C-alpha positions in Angstrom: 132.0 158.9 42.3 131.6 156.1 39.8 129.4 153.0 40.5 132.5 150.8 40.7 134.1 153.0 43.3 130.9 153.1 45.4 130.6 149.3 45.3 134.3 148.9 46.5 133.7 151.2 49.4 130.5 149.4 50.4 132.2 146.0 50.2 135.1 147.3 52.4 132.6 148.6 55.0 130.7 145.3 55.0 134.0 143.3 55.6 134.7 145.6 58.6 131.2 144.9 60.1 131.2 141.1 59.6 133.5 140.2 62.6 131.3 142.4 64.9 128.1 140.7 63.6 129.6 137.3 64.2 130.6 138.2 67.7 127.1 139.5 68.5 125.5 136.4 67.0 127.7 134.1 69.2 126.9 136.1 72.3 123.2 136.0 71.5 123.1 132.3 70.9 125.1 131.6 74.1 122.7 133.6 76.3 119.7 131.9 74.6 121.1 128.5 75.2 121.8 129.2 78.9 118.3 130.6 79.3 116.7 127.5 77.6 118.8 125.0 79.7 117.9 126.9 82.9 114.2 126.9 82.1 114.2 123.2 81.3 116.2 122.3 84.5 113.8 124.3 86.7 110.9 122.5 85.0 112.4 119.1 85.7 113.1 120.0 89.3 109.7 121.3 90.0 107.5 118.8 88.1 109.6 115.6 88.4 111.8 115.5 91.5 112.6 111.9 90.9 114.4 112.9 87.7 116.6 115.3 89.6 117.4 112.6 92.1 118.4 110.2 89.4 120.3 113.0 87.6 122.4 114.0 90.6 123.0 110.4 91.8 123.7 108.6 88.5 127.0 110.5 88.2 128.3 109.4 91.5 131.5 107.3 91.7 129.4 104.1 92.0 127.6 104.6 88.7 128.4 102.1 85.9 128.8 104.4 82.9 132.1 103.3 81.3 130.5 101.2 78.5 128.8 103.0 75.6 125.4 101.6 75.0 125.7 101.7 71.2 129.0 99.9 71.3 128.0 97.2 73.7 124.6 96.6 72.1 122.9 96.6 75.5 121.5 99.2 77.9 124.0 101.1 80.2 123.4 100.3 83.8 123.4 103.9 85.2 122.1 102.9 88.7 124.1 104.3 91.6 125.6 102.4 94.5 123.0 101.9 97.3 122.5 104.9 99.6 119.7 104.4 102.2 118.8 108.1 102.0 118.4 108.2 98.3 117.5 104.8 97.0 113.9 103.6 96.8 113.9 99.8 97.1 110.1 99.7 96.5 110.5 100.5 92.8 112.1 97.9 90.7 111.7 94.5 89.1 112.5 90.8 89.7 115.2 89.6 87.4 115.8 85.9 86.7 119.4 84.9 87.3 120.1 81.3 86.5 123.5 81.4 88.1 122.1 82.8 91.4 122.8 80.4 94.3 121.2 80.8 97.8 123.6 81.0 100.7 122.0 77.9 102.3 119.4 75.3 101.6 116.6 73.8 103.7 118.8 70.7 104.1 122.0 72.5 105.1 120.6 75.0 107.6 119.9 73.0 110.8 117.8 75.9 112.3 115.0 76.0 109.7 111.4 75.1 110.7 109.8 72.4 108.6 107.0 74.9 108.0 109.3 76.8 105.6 111.4 74.0 104.2 109.6 73.7 100.8 112.1 71.6 98.8 112.6 69.2 101.7 108.8 68.9 101.8 108.6 67.9 98.2 108.4 71.1 96.2 109.4 70.0 92.6 110.3 73.4 91.0 113.4 75.5 91.8 113.1 78.7 89.6 111.7 80.6 92.6 115.2 80.5 94.0 116.7 82.3 91.0 115.0 85.6 91.1 116.8 88.7 92.4 115.3 92.1 93.2 116.7 94.9 91.1 115.7 98.5 92.2 115.2 101.0 89.4 117.6 103.6 90.9 120.4 101.8 92.6 122.4 98.6 92.9 121.4 96.6 96.0 124.4 94.9 97.5 124.4 91.2 97.9 124.1 89.8 101.4 127.5 89.2 102.8 127.4 86.9 105.9 130.8 88.0 107.3 129.9 91.7 106.8 126.6 91.0 108.6 128.4 89.4 111.5 130.9 92.2 111.7 128.0 94.7 111.9 126.6 92.6 114.8 129.9 92.2 116.7 129.2 92.6 120.4 125.6 93.4 119.7 122.1 91.9 120.1 119.7 91.9 117.1 116.1 90.9 117.9 113.2 90.3 115.5 109.9 90.9 117.2 106.5 90.0 115.9 104.6 87.1 114.3 105.4 84.0 112.3 106.4 86.2 109.3 108.9 87.9 111.4 110.1 84.4 112.4 110.3 83.7 108.7 112.7 86.7 108.4 114.6 85.7 111.5 115.3 82.2 110.4 116.3 83.5 107.0 118.9 85.8 108.6 120.2 83.0 110.9 120.5 80.6 108.0 122.4 83.1 105.9 125.0 83.8 108.5 125.4 80.5 110.3 127.2 78.8 107.4 130.3 80.9 107.8 130.5 80.2 111.5 132.5 77.1 112.7 130.3 74.4 114.3 131.8 74.9 117.8 131.2 78.7 117.6 127.5 78.8 117.2 124.4 77.6 119.2 120.7 77.9 119.2 118.4 78.0 122.2 114.7 77.8 121.3 111.8 78.7 123.5 108.1 79.0 123.2 108.2 82.8 122.8 111.8 83.6 122.9 114.7 82.1 120.9 118.3 83.0 120.6 121.0 82.1 118.1 124.5 82.9 119.3 127.7 83.6 117.3 130.2 83.1 120.0 133.3 84.4 118.2 131.5 87.7 117.4 129.8 87.9 120.8 126.6 88.5 118.9 123.1 87.1 119.1 120.3 87.0 116.6 117.1 86.7 118.6 113.3 86.2 118.0 110.6 87.3 120.3 107.0 86.1 119.6 104.5 89.0 119.9 102.1 88.7 117.0 100.1 91.9 117.9 103.1 93.7 119.6 100.5 94.6 122.3 99.5 92.0 124.8 96.7 89.5 123.9 95.0 86.4 125.3 96.3 84.6 122.3 100.0 85.2 122.6 100.7 81.8 124.2 99.0 79.4 123.9 97.5 80.5 120.6 93.7 80.7 120.4 92.8 79.3 117.0 89.3 80.9 116.9 89.9 84.6 116.0 86.5 85.5 117.5 87.8 84.5 120.9 91.0 86.6 120.8 91.2 89.8 122.9 93.8 92.5 122.5 94.9 94.6 125.3 95.5 97.5 123.0 96.9 99.9 125.6 99.8 97.8 126.8 103.1 96.3 125.6 104.7 96.0 129.0 104.4 92.2 129.2 106.5 91.8 126.0 108.6 95.0 126.2 110.6 93.8 129.2 112.3 91.4 126.7 113.2 94.3 124.4 115.2 96.4 126.9 118.9 96.5 126.3 118.7 95.2 122.7 121.0 97.0 120.2 118.9 96.5 117.1 115.2 95.9 117.2 113.2 94.9 114.1 109.4 94.8 114.6 106.4 93.7 112.5 102.7 93.2 113.0 99.9 92.9 110.4 98.5 89.6 109.4 97.2 88.6 112.8 95.0 91.7 112.9 93.4 90.8 109.6 91.0 88.0 110.8 87.9 90.1 110.6 86.4 93.6 110.3 86.4 94.1 114.1 88.7 93.3 116.9 87.9 92.7 120.6 89.9 95.4 122.4 90.5 95.7 126.1 91.7 98.4 128.5 92.8 97.3 131.9 92.8 93.7 133.2 92.2 90.4 131.4 90.4 89.3 134.6 87.3 91.0 133.2 87.4 88.7 130.1 85.4 89.5 127.1 82.9 91.4 129.2 85.4 94.2 129.7 86.2 94.4 126.0 84.8 96.5 123.2 84.5 95.6 119.5 86.5 98.1 117.5 87.0 98.5 113.8 90.2 96.6 112.9 92.0 99.7 111.6 91.1 101.7 114.8 92.3 99.0 117.1 95.5 98.6 115.0 96.2 102.3 115.4 95.6 102.3 119.1 97.9 99.3 119.5 100.6 100.8 117.4 100.4 104.0 119.4 101.0 102.0 122.6 104.1 100.4 121.0 105.3 103.8 119.7 104.8 105.4 123.2 106.9 102.6 124.7 109.7 103.1 122.1 109.8 106.9 122.6 109.8 106.5 126.4 112.4 103.7 126.7 114.7 103.7 123.7 117.9 105.8 123.5 118.4 106.2 119.7 122.2 106.7 120.3 122.4 103.2 121.6 119.5 101.3 119.9 118.4 101.2 116.2 114.7 100.5 115.5 113.4 99.0 112.3 109.9 98.1 111.2 109.2 95.5 108.5 106.2 96.5 106.5 103.3 94.2 105.8 104.0 90.9 104.1 101.3 90.4 101.4 99.3 87.2 101.1 98.3 85.6 97.8 95.2 83.6 98.7 93.0 85.0 95.9 94.2 83.7 92.5 91.7 86.0 90.8 94.1 88.9 91.8 96.4 87.8 89.0 93.6 86.8 86.7 93.8 83.1 87.3 90.4 81.7 86.6 90.8 78.5 88.5 90.7 78.8 92.3 94.1 77.4 93.3 95.3 80.2 95.5 99.1 80.3 95.3 99.4 76.6 94.5 101.5 75.6 91.5 102.6 79.3 90.8 106.1 79.3 89.4 106.5 82.9 88.1 106.3 86.3 89.7 103.6 88.8 88.7 105.1 91.1 86.0 102.5 93.8 86.1 104.2 97.0 87.4 102.7 98.2 90.6 100.5 95.1 91.1 98.5 95.4 94.4 96.4 92.4 95.5 93.6 91.9 98.0 96.1 90.5 100.5 97.6 93.9 101.2 95.6 96.6 103.0 96.8 100.2 102.1 94.7 101.6 105.0 96.6 99.5 107.5 99.9 100.4 105.9 99.1 104.1 106.1 98.4 103.7 109.8 101.9 102.5 110.4 103.3 105.5 108.4 101.1 108.0 110.4 102.1 106.6 113.8 105.9 106.4 113.0 105.9 109.9 111.5 105.0 111.3 114.9 107.6 109.4 116.9 110.6 111.0 118.5 112.8 107.9 118.0 113.7 107.4 114.4 112.3 104.2 112.9 113.7 102.7 109.6 111.2 100.9 107.4 112.3 97.6 105.8 109.8 98.2 103.0 109.1 94.8 101.6 105.4 95.0 100.6 105.5 96.0 96.9 108.4 93.8 96.0 106.8 90.8 97.8 103.5 91.5 96.1 104.9 90.3 92.8 106.1 86.9 94.3 103.0 84.8 94.3 105.4 81.9 93.5 107.4 82.2 96.7 104.9 80.8 99.3 105.0 77.5 101.2 101.8 76.5 99.5 101.2 72.8 100.1 104.9 72.2 100.9 104.8 73.1 104.5 103.1 72.0 107.7 99.7 72.4 109.3 99.5 72.3 113.1 103.0 70.8 113.3 102.2 68.0 110.9 103.0 67.5 107.2 100.1 67.7 104.9 98.7 64.4 103.7 98.3 63.6 100.0 94.6 64.3 100.3 95.2 67.7 101.8 97.9 68.6 99.1 95.3 67.8 96.5 93.0 70.5 98.0 95.0 73.7 97.7 91.9 75.9 98.1 91.7 74.8 101.7 95.2 73.9 102.6 97.7 75.9 100.6 99.7 78.3 102.8 99.8 81.6 100.9 101.0 83.6 103.9 104.4 82.2 104.8 107.4 82.0 102.5 109.7 79.2 101.4 113.2 79.3 102.7 115.6 80.0 101.0 113.3 82.5 99.2 111.8 85.9 99.4 112.7 86.7 103.0 116.4 86.5 102.0 115.8 89.6 99.9 114.2 91.3 102.9 117.4 90.7 104.9 119.5 91.8 101.9 117.7 95.2 102.2 118.0 95.1 106.0 121.7 94.6 105.9 122.1 97.4 103.3 120.4 99.7 105.9 122.6 98.5 108.7 
């Protein structure tokens, strides 16, 4: 056989084998790709569960993915519509929106305490009203007053706690009252118990004063000297009789406990006075008090009829060094949020926050957290500062000139940050 003939035969054989080789190559590459994808996906799921959450949720019907980022010249908003079981409202950022308008003002809402009416009291800046909270994962729906009232139709909503819970209660009332005709709403205020009524909806938005949740000798009248306050840490019964039959209960307690390292705690009767009390570490007394509250909830609340919420601690901004401000001015004259991601100041106690989580975790009745701590940590600009009241009186010019002693860095201006708390609250409702 000549060389030319042999070459022709080899070429023909090679042409017959080429399709088979191509098929084998494609099959090999396909299996290799599947294996690689699977290993990567397993790695993502095991090492970064938050990625898998975003991955599965960002393709939901509510995701905004119709605009191509390269074509639009801006980032695609791939956050999903709010889902209380999947969205973390604690992770996000404050975004300035110059077109944002509050649903009320401190001049239009007749039910606002002067303590929170900052603009009416002379606050000169307004940018603090233009910030909106934007969670990383989801789109937080705007507060819709009519939707809120529909959710409350035929129901009682009660905020229970201290003056910060009153801050949230007044915010809620002011956001819904503007859509109710004048003759269809009313307010009845009391020393410890106040009720706003929306007659057409047969709904009430109530506030009950119980700064420690448990009974104390400083409930009413208030004892100004923290060293003379005594907490009956094993009992909520005096207050709890007002909570019976309420459809939605929203509790809080934190800042009143933070007046010292120890708390005078009492079992039994107040008749024994301070002699019958024991000084306990604040965190220990707090845990005992919360357990007393939790036991009452578990023993008296039917979760098929009543929903229970707990507003996490509202941070204070009394130490300007927390955000590297050299001059000691507390929160006075602050006009911008803190931008450092995950900022945590000295006005929030993680130990106290973990106590709430530990107690609630063991409860039979489900409790939903209105988790406002981290998002409020950034808002050093949102407090009443010197534009509030002290002891029911407006601050004098001399007091306003001394923010170190007189700036209120605990309570919040309204409209303001508590409106966002209620935006989250309504989203959960």
